[in-house]
C-alpha positions in Angstrom: 44.0 26.3 -21.3 47.0 27.2 -23.4 47.1 26.7 -27.1 49.3 23.6 -26.9 46.8 22.0 -24.5 43.9 22.1 -27.0 40.9 24.3 -27.4 38.6 23.8 -24.4 35.8 26.3 -24.5 33.9 25.1 -21.5 34.2 26.0 -17.8 37.6 25.3 -16.1 37.9 21.9 -14.5 38.6 23.5 -11.1 35.3 25.3 -11.3 33.4 22.1 -12.1 35.1 20.4 -9.1 33.9 23.2 -6.9 30.4 23.3 -8.3 29.9 19.5 -7.6 31.9 19.6 -4.4 34.2 17.0 -5.8 31.5 14.5 -6.7 31.6 12.8 -10.1 28.0 11.6 -10.2 24.7 11.5 -8.3 24.9 9.6 -5.0 21.6 7.8 -5.5 20.3 5.6 -8.2 20.5 6.9 -11.8 17.3 8.8 -12.1 18.3 11.1 -15.0 19.0 10.4 -18.6 19.2 13.1 -21.3 15.5 13.2 -22.0 14.3 13.2 -18.4 12.1 16.3 -17.9 12.9 18.5 -14.9 10.2 20.8 -13.3 10.9 23.2 -10.5 8.8 22.8 -7.3 10.4 25.7 -5.4 11.8 29.1 -5.9 15.5 29.8 -5.5 16.7 31.2 -2.2 19.5 33.8 -1.7 21.7 31.3 0.2 21.5 28.8 -2.7 24.4 27.8 -4.9 24.1 30.0 -8.1 23.9 26.9 -10.4 21.1 25.4 -8.3 19.2 28.7 -8.4 19.7 28.9 -12.2 18.2 25.4 -12.6 15.1 26.3 -10.5 14.6 29.4 -12.6 15.1 27.6 -15.9 12.8 24.7 -15.1 9.7 26.6 -14.2 8.5 25.0 -17.5 9.6 21.4 -18.1 13.1 21.1 -19.6 15.1 18.0 -20.4 18.4 17.3 -18.7 20.1 17.9 -22.1 18.4 21.4 -22.4 19.4 22.3 -18.8 23.0 21.3 -19.6 23.0 23.4 -22.8 21.5 26.5 -21.2 23.9 26.4 -18.3 26.8 25.5 -20.6 27.9 22.8 -18.2 28.6 19.1 -18.9 25.7 16.7 -18.4 27.6 14.9 -15.7 27.9 18.1 -13.6 24.2 18.9 -14.2 23.1 15.5 -13.1 25.0 16.0 -9.8 23.2 19.4 -9.3 19.8 17.9 -10.2 20.3 15.1 -7.7 20.9 17.6 -5.0 17.7 19.5 -5.9 15.8 16.2 -6.2 17.0 15.1 -2.7 15.9 18.5 -1.3 12.4 18.2 -2.9 13.0 21.3 -5.0 12.5 19.6 -8.4 10.5 16.8 -9.9 12.0 14.4 -12.5 9.6 13.0 -15.1 10.4 10.3 -17.5 9.8 11.5 -21.1 6.7 10.0 -22.6 7.4 7.4 -25.2 4.8 6.2 -27.6 4.3 2.5 -27.8 5.5 1.2 -31.2 2.7 1.6 -33.7 2.7 -1.3 -36.0 1.2 -1.1 -39.5 -1.9 -3.0 -40.3 -1.4 -6.7 -40.8 -3.1 -6.6 -44.3 -0.6 -3.9 -45.4 2.4 -6.1 -44.3 1.0 -9.1 -46.1 0.5 -7.1 -49.3 4.1 -5.8 -49.1 5.4 -9.4 -48.6 3.3 -10.7 -51.5 4.5 -7.8 -53.7 8.2 -8.6 -52.8 7.7 -12.3 -53.5 6.5 -11.4 -57.1 9.7 -9.5 -57.9 
């Protein structure tokens, strides 16, 4: 980009178009969010697109979609397209991040706080 167009430090838009083959999002249902963990199930092959191969190498240990995006220095929207390709081919597994059930404080503690506030 030129100076009067702003300061875009990321990949050129033409390159992103080529990487995703013109797709703007995954073709299937939305499986990925920023905290979805990605794990490789296969090794990269020589004929594979470089970005697909990079994802498989990165995700030998589980990484979130946000981390993959940061390591590849690609927008999340592009990474989700690439991940969808790999998921469709059975080369990765997408795992929902574990979320703890809300741990509520003890009822007696809540009642003590309420009584203390009422005395104020």
